[in-house]
ZAKOL-438124 format. One record per residue: residue number from 1; x, y, z of N, C-alpha, C in turn; residue in three letters. Coordinates in steps of 0.05 Angstrom, whole numbers. Layout:
residues N
+-----+--------+--------+--------+--------+--------+--------+--------+--------+--------+-----+
!   k !    n.x !    n.y !    n.z !   ca.x !   ca.y !   ca.z !    c.x !    c.y !    c.z !   r !
+-----+--------+--------+--------+--------+--------+--------+--------+--------+--------+-----+
! NUM !      X !      Y !      Z !      X !      Y !      Z !      X !      Y !      Z ! ala !
...
+-----+--------+--------+--------+--------+--------+--------+--------+--------+--------+-----+
This chain:
residues 65
+-----+--------+--------+--------+--------+--------+--------+--------+--------+--------+-----+
!   k !    n.x !    n.y !    n.z !   ca.x !   ca.y !   ca.z !    c.x !    c.y !    c.z !   r !
+-----+--------+--------+--------+--------+--------+--------+--------+--------+--------+-----+
!   1 !   -112 !    414 !    389 !    -84 !    419 !    394 !    -74 !    441 !    376 ! met !
!   2 !    -74 !    436 !    350 !    -64 !    456 !    331 !    -84 !    478 !    326 ! leu !
!   3 !   -109 !    474 !    333 !   -129 !    495 !    328 !   -125 !    519 !    346 ! ser !
!   4 !   -110 !    517 !    367 !   -105 !    539 !    385 !    -82 !    557 !    377 ! asn !
!   5 !    -67 !    549 !    356 !    -44 !    565 !    348 !    -52 !    591 !    336 ! ile !
!   6 !    -68 !    590 !    315 !    -77 !    615 !    302 !    -56 !    624 !    282 ! gly !
!   7 !    -64 !    645 !    267 !    -47 !    656 !    246 !    -21 !    669 !    258 ! val !
!   8 !    -23 !    685 !    279 !      2 !    697 !    289 !     22 !    675 !    299 ! pro !
!   9 !     12 !    654 !    311 !     29 !    632 !    320 !     43 !    618 !    297 ! gly !
!  10 !     28 !    614 !    275 !     39 !    601 !    252 !     61 !    618 !    239 ! leu !
!  11 !     56 !    644 !    238 !     76 !    662 !    227 !    101 !    662 !    244 ! ile !
!  12 !     98 !    662 !    270 !    121 !    661 !    288 !    137 !    635 !    284 ! leu !
!  13 !    123 !    613 !    281 !    136 !    587 !    277 !    152 !    588 !    251 ! ile !
!  14 !    139 !    598 !    230 !    153 !    599 !    204 !    177 !    617 !    204 ! leu !
!  15 !    175 !    640 !    218 !    198 !    658 !    220 !    221 !    645 !    235 ! val !
!  16 !    214 !    632 !    257 !    235 !    618 !    273 !    248 !    596 !    257 ! leu !
!  17 !    232 !    581 !    242 !    243 !    559 !    225 !    261 !    571 !    204 ! ala !
!  18 !    254 !    594 !    193 !    270 !    607 !    172 !    296 !    617 !    184 ! leu !
!  19 !    295 !    627 !    208 !    320 !    637 !    221 !    338 !    613 !    229 ! ile !
!  20 !    326 !    592 !    239 !    342 !    569 !    248 !    354 !    554 !    225 ! ile !
!  21 !    338 !    548 !    205 !    347 !    530 !    184 !    357 !    545 !    159 ! phe !
!  22 !    349 !    569 !    155 !    357 !    584 !    132 !    339 !    579 !    108 ! gly !
!  23 !    340 !    597 !     88 !    322 !    595 !     65 !    328 !    572 !     46 ! pro !
!  24 !    353 !    563 !     46 !    360 !    541 !     28 !    352 !    514 !     39 ! lys !
!  25 !    353 !    511 !     65 !    348 !    485 !     78 !    318 !    480 !     82 ! lys !
!  26 !    302 !    502 !     84 !    274 !    499 !     91 !    258 !    483 !     70 ! leu !
!  27 !    262 !    487 !     44 !    247 !    470 !     24 !    254 !    441 !     26 ! pro !
!  28 !    280 !    435 !     32 !    288 !    407 !     35 !    274 !    394 !     59 ! glu !
!  29 !    272 !    409 !     81 !    259 !    399 !    105 !    230 !    394 !     99 ! ile !
!  30 !    217 !    413 !     85 !    189 !    410 !     78 !    184 !    385 !     60 ! gly !
!  31 !    202 !    381 !     41 !    200 !    359 !     23 !    203 !    332 !     39 ! arg !
!  32 !    222 !    331 !     56 !    227 !    307 !     73 !    203 !    302 !     91 ! ala !
!  33 !    191 !    323 !    102 !    168 !    320 !    119 !    144 !    309 !    103 ! phe !
!  34 !    141 !    320 !     79 !    119 !    310 !     61 !    122 !    281 !     54 ! gly !
!  35 !    147 !    273 !     48 !    152 !    245 !     41 !    146 !    227 !     65 ! gln !
!  36 !    154 !    236 !     88 !    150 !    220 !    113 !    120 !    217 !    118 ! thr !
!  37 !    105 !    239 !    115 !     76 !    239 !    119 !     63 !    220 !     98 ! leu !
!  38 !     72 !    221 !     73 !     61 !    204 !     52 !     65 !    175 !     59 ! arg !
!  39 !     89 !    168 !     68 !     95 !    140 !     75 !     78 !    131 !     99 ! glu !
!  40 !     75 !    149 !    118 !     58 !    142 !    141 !     30 !    136 !    133 ! phe !
!  41 !     19 !    153 !    116 !     -9 !    149 !    106 !    -11 !    123 !     91 ! lys !
!  42 !      9 !    117 !     74 !      9 !     92 !     58 !     10 !     68 !     77 ! lys !
!  43 !     27 !     69 !     97 !     29 !     47 !    116 !      3 !     43 !    131 ! ser !
!  44 !    -10 !     65 !    139 !    -35 !     64 !    153 !    -56 !     52 !    136 ! thr !
!  45 !    -58 !     60 !    111 !    -78 !     48 !     93 !    -73 !     18 !     89 ! arg !
!  46 !    -48 !     10 !     86 !    -42 !    -19 !     82 !    -49 !    -34 !    107 ! glu !
!  47 !    -43 !    -24 !    131 !    -49 !    -37 !    156 !    -79 !    -40 !    159 ! leu !
!  48 !    -94 !    -18 !    153 !   -123 !    -19 !    155 !   -135 !    -39 !    136 ! thr !
!  49 !   -125 !    -40 !    111 !   -136 !    -60 !     92 !   -129 !    -88 !    101 ! ser !
!  50 !   -106 !    -93 !    112 !    -99 !   -120 !    122 !   -117 !   -128 !    145 ! asp !
!  51 !   -123 !   -110 !    163 !   -140 !   -116 !    185 !   -168 !   -122 !    175 ! val !
!  52 !   -178 !   -106 !    156 !   -205 !   -110 !    146 !   -207 !   -136 !    131 ! met !
!  53 !   -186 !   -144 !    116 !   -186 !   -170 !    102 !   -187 !   -193 !    122 ! glu !
!  54 !   -172 !   -191 !    144 !   -173 !   -212 !    165 !   -200 !   -213 !    178 ! glu !
!  55 !   -212 !   -190 !    182 !   -239 !   -189 !    194 !   -259 !   -202 !    175 ! phe !
!  56 !   -257 !   -196 !    150 !   -276 !   -208 !    130 !   -271 !   -238 !    128 ! glu !
!  57 !   -246 !   -247 !    128 !   -240 !   -275 !    127 !   -252 !   -290 !    152 ! asp !
!  58 !   -248 !   -278 !    175 !   -259 !   -290 !    200 !   -290 !   -291 !    198 ! asp !
!  59 !   -302 !   -270 !    188 !   -331 !   -269 !    186 !   -341 !   -290 !    167 ! lys !
!  60 !   -327 !   -293 !    144 !   -335 !   -313 !    125 !   -332 !   -341 !    135 ! asn !
!  61 !   -311 !   -346 !    151 !   -307 !   -373 !    162 !   -328 !   -380 !    182 ! lys !
!  62 !   -337 !   -360 !    198 !   -358 !   -365 !    218 !   -385 !   -370 !    205 ! lys !
!  63 !   -391 !   -357 !    182 !   -417 !   -360 !    169 !   -418 !   -387 !    154 ! thr !
!  64 !   -395 !   -397 !    145 !   -394 !   -422 !    130 !   -400 !   -446 !    149 ! val !
!  65 !   -390 !   -445 !    174 !   -393 !   -467 !    193 !   -421 !   -470 !    202 ! lys !
+-----+--------+--------+--------+--------+--------+--------+--------+--------+--------+-----+
């Protein structure tokens, strides 16, 4: 999906974002996007660990019986 954009496409997107949002708002938007991405990754890790714990618990219960 994103591999088809290329360098000229990225430059165009950055220029459009700079025109639309302005130079003062762009770092704030980037910071907010980074925090959102960090929270998403954290939630994904927690969900994955919860599922793996349940899987291990079920596996241990079956081997005990």
